[in-house]
N, C-alpha and C positions, 0 to 999 in steps of 0.2 A: 501440701498434699502429697501423700505417699504414692509413688507410681505403682500401678498394678502389673502383675506378671502372669503370663499364661504358662502352664505346665505343658511341656512337649516331651513325649516319650516315643522313641523309635527303636525298633529292633531290626537287626540284619544278621544273616549268617556270614561268617568269615572264619578262617583258620580252624575249621572243624568244630566251631561252637557258635553260640548266639551271643552277639554283643547287644547290649541295651544302653542307649544313651537317654538320660533323663536330665532335662534342663528347664530353666525358667527364663523366659524372654518377654519382651514387651508385646510382641505379636506372635501369632502362630507361624507366620511366614518367616520371621527372623529366627525363630526356634528351629524350624525345618531346615533353613539354610545352614545354621550352625551344626545341626546333626548331620546334614549331608557332607559338610566339610570334615567332620570327625570320621565318618565312614570312608570318605575319599582317602584320608590319611591311613586308616586301617588297611584299606586295599593296597595302598602303596607299599606298606611294610610287608603285607602278605606276599606280594609279588617278588619282593627281594628275598624273603626269609623262608618261603615254603620249601619243604623237601619233596613235595608231590610233583612239582614242575621241573623237569630235567634242565630247563633253560634258566631257572632262577639263579640269582647270584650265589645263594647258599649252596645249591647243588654244584654249581660250577667251581666254587671254592673247594668243595670236598674232593674234586678230581685233581687238584693241584697240590699234592702232598710234596714235602721236601723242597719247597721253594717259598720265598717271601712273596706275598700277594697283597696289593692294595685293595681295600674294600670300601664300599660306600659308607657314609655316615650312618645310614639306617641299619645296615648289617652290623656295623661296629656296635651300635646301640643294643641290638638284639643279642649279640654275643656277650657283651658286658652284663646284660640283664640275666642271661642264662647261667653265668658263672657263679 
């Protein structure tokens, strides 16, 4: 017997746009939990990489020119993706 799946679609604003997560899970609750985790991760990356928050890691990095600075794994990922 093939297991049935429920389609779960959730939208949330982040990073100046709308993210839509569409997934299929065995129950609506499991799908909602997976979508919530995806949006939690998006929020984490936004807090690190936003240029709108003067306290974000990206903004703090931009103030430290002419010196070597360690950055978090998330900011390194964003910088590599932007290159």
